[in-house]
KEPAKOL-214018 format. One record per residue (C-alpha): residue number from 1; y, x, z. Coordinates in pm, 1 decimal, padded with zeros to 6 digits. Each point is the difference from the previous one (the first is absolute). Last residue first. Layout:
residues N
n:NUM, yy:Y, xx:X, zz:Z
...
end
This chain:
residues 119
n:119, yy:07493.5, xx:-06001.6, zz:01729.9
n:118, yy:00024.6, xx:00375.9, zz:00047.0
n:117, yy:-00332.3, xx:00174.6, zz:00046.9
n:116, yy:-00048.8, xx:00168.7, zz:00335.2
n:115, yy:-00009.3, xx:00377.7, zz:-00017.5
n:114, yy:-00337.5, xx:00144.8, zz:00094.1
n:113, yy:00032.4, xx:00200.4, zz:00319.1
n:112, yy:00073.8, xx:00371.7, zz:-00011.8
n:111, yy:-00240.3, xx:00219.1, zz:00205.4
n:110, yy:-00327.3, xx:-00110.7, zz:-00159.7
n:109, yy:-00289.1, xx:00097.1, zz:00227.3
n:108, yy:-00320.4, xx:00098.6, zz:-00177.6
n:107, yy:-00339.1, xx:-00053.1, zz:00164.4
n:106, yy:-00082.7, xx:-00310.2, zz:-00207.3
n:105, yy:00057.4, xx:00193.0, zz:-00323.3
n:104, yy:-00350.2, xx:00021.4, zz:-00147.8
n:103, yy:-00022.7, xx:00103.1, zz:-00364.8
n:102, yy:-00296.9, xx:-00105.4, zz:-00213.9
n:101, yy:-00229.0, xx:00130.9, zz:-00275.8
n:100, yy:00151.3, xx:00345.7, zz:-00045.5
n:99, yy:-00210.6, xx:00235.3, zz:-00212.7
n:98, yy:00263.2, xx:00083.1, zz:-00260.6
n:97, yy:00351.8, xx:-00016.5, zz:00153.3
n:96, yy:00177.8, xx:-00312.6, zz:-00125.6
n:95, yy:-00073.3, xx:-00184.4, zz:00324.4
n:94, yy:00166.1, xx:00276.6, zz:00202.7
n:93, yy:00317.9, xx:-00032.4, zz:-00206.5
n:92, yy:00002.8, xx:-00376.7, zz:00046.6
n:91, yy:-00039.4, xx:00030.5, zz:00378.3
n:90, yy:00275.1, xx:00260.4, zz:00034.1
n:89, yy:00237.4, xx:-00211.4, zz:-00210.4
n:88, yy:-00078.2, xx:-00309.2, zz:00207.3
n:87, yy:00064.5, xx:00194.3, zz:00322.1
n:86, yy:00337.8, xx:00116.3, zz:-00135.4
n:85, yy:00091.8, xx:-00361.0, zz:-00080.5
n:84, yy:-00097.2, xx:-00102.7, zz:00354.7
n:83, yy:00247.1, xx:00253.0, zz:00131.5
n:82, yy:00043.3, xx:00333.5, zz:00178.9
n:81, yy:-00364.7, xx:00081.2, zz:00059.6
n:80, yy:-00184.8, xx:00066.5, zz:00323.7
n:79, yy:-00352.7, xx:00114.3, zz:00078.6
n:78, yy:-00341.1, xx:-00066.0, zz:-00146.7
n:77, yy:-00129.2, xx:-00041.5, zz:-00356.0
n:76, yy:-00370.1, xx:-00050.2, zz:-00065.6
n:75, yy:-00138.7, xx:00077.4, zz:-00344.5
n:74, yy:-00334.0, xx:-00163.2, zz:-00079.0
n:73, yy:-00244.8, xx:00154.4, zz:-00250.6
n:72, yy:-00209.3, xx:00160.0, zz:00276.3
n:71, yy:00209.9, xx:-00013.4, zz:00314.7
n:70, yy:00314.9, xx:00202.1, zz:-00067.1
n:69, yy:00304.1, xx:00076.8, zz:00209.4
n:68, yy:00369.9, xx:00034.9, zz:-00082.7
n:67, yy:00245.8, xx:00044.5, zz:00288.3
n:66, yy:00367.1, xx:-00094.9, zz:-00020.8
n:65, yy:00286.4, xx:00101.2, zz:00229.8
n:64, yy:00140.1, xx:00282.1, zz:-00216.2
n:63, yy:-00065.7, xx:-00175.6, zz:-00330.9
n:62, yy:00350.8, xx:-00124.5, zz:-00079.1
n:61, yy:00148.1, xx:00325.1, zz:00136.4
n:60, yy:-00207.2, xx:00201.1, zz:-00250.2
n:59, yy:00159.1, xx:-00192.3, zz:-00284.8
n:58, yy:-00226.6, xx:-00210.6, zz:-00216.5
n:57, yy:-00172.7, xx:00027.9, zz:-00339.5
n:56, yy:-00177.2, xx:00339.0, zz:-00009.0
n:55, yy:-00067.6, xx:-00002.9, zz:00374.8
n:54, yy:-00152.3, xx:-00348.1, zz:-00027.4
n:53, yy:-00216.6, xx:00104.1, zz:-00293.1
n:52, yy:-00126.7, xx:00300.5, zz:00202.1
n:51, yy:-00076.4, xx:-00234.0, zz:00291.1
n:50, yy:-00205.5, xx:-00219.8, zz:-00232.4
n:49, yy:-00188.3, xx:00307.6, zz:-00127.3
n:48, yy:-00069.3, xx:00120.5, zz:00354.4
n:47, yy:-00120.7, xx:-00343.4, zz:00110.4
n:46, yy:-00231.9, xx:-00018.4, zz:-00303.6
n:45, yy:-00139.8, xx:00347.4, zz:00060.6
n:44, yy:-00107.0, xx:-00055.9, zz:00360.8
n:43, yy:-00365.2, xx:00096.3, zz:-00061.1
n:42, yy:00108.3, xx:00257.6, zz:-00257.7
n:41, yy:-00209.3, xx:00083.2, zz:-00304.9
n:40, yy:00212.8, xx:00190.4, zz:-00254.0
n:39, yy:00231.6, xx:-00168.8, zz:-00250.5
n:38, yy:00303.0, xx:00218.4, zz:00082.7
n:37, yy:00159.8, xx:-00225.8, zz:00264.5
n:36, yy:-00336.8, xx:-00111.8, zz:00129.3
n:35, yy:-00245.3, xx:-00248.7, zz:-00140.0
n:34, yy:-00188.9, xx:-00200.6, zz:00264.3
n:33, yy:00154.2, xx:-00343.0, zz:-00069.6
n:32, yy:-00063.9, xx:00052.7, zz:-00371.9
n:31, yy:-00375.0, xx:00049.1, zz:00054.5
n:30, yy:-00107.1, xx:00353.5, zz:-00101.1
n:29, yy:-00215.2, xx:-00015.9, zz:-00307.8
n:28, yy:-00364.1, xx:00047.9, zz:-00095.9
n:27, yy:-00171.7, xx:-00148.5, zz:00304.6
n:26, yy:00118.2, xx:-00357.8, zz:-00043.5
n:25, yy:-00091.5, xx:00006.4, zz:-00369.3
n:24, yy:-00373.7, xx:00039.1, zz:00073.9
n:23, yy:-00135.5, xx:00350.4, zz:-00061.4
n:22, yy:-00160.3, xx:00083.0, zz:-00331.3
n:21, yy:-00338.7, xx:00164.2, zz:00038.0
n:20, yy:-00030.0, xx:00351.5, zz:-00142.3
n:19, yy:-00381.0, xx:-00013.5, zz:00033.4
n:18, yy:00017.9, xx:00096.1, zz:00369.9
n:17, yy:00338.2, xx:00022.9, zz:00176.0
n:16, yy:-00050.7, xx:00221.3, zz:00304.7
n:15, yy:00189.5, xx:-00079.9, zz:00315.6
n:14, yy:00122.3, xx:00242.3, zz:00257.1
n:13, yy:-00043.0, xx:00137.5, zz:00345.6
n:12, yy:-00262.4, xx:00247.0, zz:-00125.3
n:11, yy:-00160.2, xx:-00042.2, zz:-00338.5
n:10, yy:-00275.2, xx:00250.0, zz:-00075.2
n:9, yy:-00109.2, xx:00083.0, zz:-00350.6
n:8, yy:-00323.7, xx:00161.9, zz:-00114.8
n:7, yy:-00038.7, xx:00131.0, zz:-00351.9
n:6, yy:-00335.9, xx:00080.7, zz:-00159.6
n:5, yy:-00076.5, xx:00150.5, zz:-00338.7
n:4, yy:00316.2, xx:00214.6, zz:-00010.7
n:3, yy:-00142.5, xx:00285.2, zz:00210.9
n:2, yy:-00327.9, xx:00006.1, zz:-00186.3
n:1, yy:-00333.5, xx:-00149.0, zz:00114.4
end
């Protein structure tokens, strides 16, 4: 028996793909809620990308009292914002970020009350 007649492989802490099987779709790509700022896997990637959008579109002072958290595809905002209009803008921007399914704002305090409509 020659050297190339028999090959032994050992897989340690890994997975061996026999017969070049195609993996199901869910294992071929990083889910959008787990993609980081540069497309890499990041468990909190969605929250980081939403926060990046906020920093690109709002002044630092507008975001100083706001926290962005992620639970799967849900973005949770906490803290204080200057107005209801500002909160709506933050919510819409988060919803346009790929991977966001819902935005929770029940832990946000709006500092300026909604102006009463004139009758």
